[in-house]
C-alpha positions as CSV (number, residue, x, y, z in Angstrom):
1,M,-8.2,2.8,12.0
2,P,-9.7,4.7,9.0
3,A,-13.2,3.6,8.0
4,I,-15.6,4.5,5.3
5,I,-19.2,4.9,6.4
6,E,-22.0,4.2,4.0
7,L,-25.2,5.9,5.1
8,D,-28.7,4.5,4.7
9,N,-30.3,6.0,1.5
10,H,-33.5,6.9,3.4
11,N,-31.7,8.9,6.1
12,K,-28.8,11.2,5.2
13,K,-27.8,11.3,8.9
14,Q,-25.6,8.6,10.3
15,S,-27.8,5.9,11.8
16,S,-27.4,2.7,13.7
17,Q,-28.2,0.9,10.4
18,S,-25.0,2.3,8.8
19,N,-22.7,-0.1,7.1
20,V,-19.1,0.4,8.2
21,L,-16.6,-0.8,5.7
22,D,-13.1,-1.8,6.6
23,W,-11.0,0.6,4.5
24,E,-7.7,-1.2,5.2
25,L,-9.1,-4.5,4.2
26,F,-10.6,-3.0,1.0
27,A,-7.2,-1.3,0.1
28,L,-5.2,-4.5,0.8
29,T,-7.6,-6.7,-1.2
30,K,-7.5,-4.2,-4.1
31,M,-3.7,-4.4,-4.0
32,A,-3.8,-8.2,-4.0
33,D,-6.3,-8.2,-6.9
34,N,-4.1,-5.9,-8.9
35,A,-1.1,-8.1,-8.3
36,I,-2.9,-11.2,-9.5
37,K,-4.2,-9.4,-12.6
38,M,-0.5,-8.4,-13.4
39,G,0.5,-12.0,-12.9
40,D,2.6,-11.2,-9.8
41,I,1.9,-14.3,-7.8
42,E,4.5,-13.6,-5.1
43,T,3.0,-10.2,-4.2
44,F,-0.5,-11.6,-4.3
45,T,0.5,-14.4,-1.9
46,T,2.3,-12.0,0.4
47,L,-0.6,-9.6,0.6
48,E,-3.1,-12.5,1.2
49,S,-0.9,-13.7,4.1
50,L,-0.6,-10.1,5.5
51,I,-4.4,-9.8,5.3
52,M,-4.8,-13.0,7.3
53,L,-2.2,-11.8,9.9
54,R,-4.0,-8.4,10.2
55,E,-7.4,-10.1,10.6
56,S,-5.9,-12.2,13.4
57,S,-4.5,-9.1,15.1
58,I,-1.0,-10.3,14.8
59,I,0.1,-7.3,12.8
60,K,-1.2,-3.8,12.5
61,I,-0.9,-1.4,9.6
62,K,0.3,2.2,9.5
63,W,-0.1,4.1,6.2
64,E,2.5,6.5,4.9
65,N,2.0,8.3,1.6
66,G,-0.7,5.8,0.6
67,E,1.5,2.8,1.2
68,P,1.0,0.2,4.0
69,I,3.7,-0.3,6.6
70,F,3.2,-3.6,8.5
71,Q,4.1,-3.9,12.2
72,I,3.8,-6.6,14.8
73,S,1.1,-5.8,17.3
74,E,2.3,-4.8,20.7
75,E,-0.1,-7.3,22.2
76,I,1.8,-10.2,20.7
77,D,4.3,-11.6,23.2
78,D,5.4,-14.6,21.2
79,I,5.1,-14.2,17.4
80,E,6.0,-17.8,16.6
81,K,3.3,-19.1,18.9
82,A,0.7,-16.6,17.5
83,I,1.5,-17.7,13.9
84,S,1.5,-21.4,14.8
85,D,-2.0,-20.9,16.5
86,L,-3.3,-19.9,13.0
87,E,-2.4,-23.2,11.5
């Protein structure tokens, strides 16, 4: 999974105090924010749901040409049960 590393300002080398940001979460959240700004409630709601499924490890994301491709995680045996466990 891609990640952005933000280094401590006092130390230009990577340190144990680095903050690792979740690039995928950032990108999806930005897409959702842009959708709501454009008044596209359906896209916003869909992206919010996909973010929740990703954070629960039900789906994973593959990126192609800057666009997210959503896939069911291989670890999920029963998708309906996994989703109902979220509720």
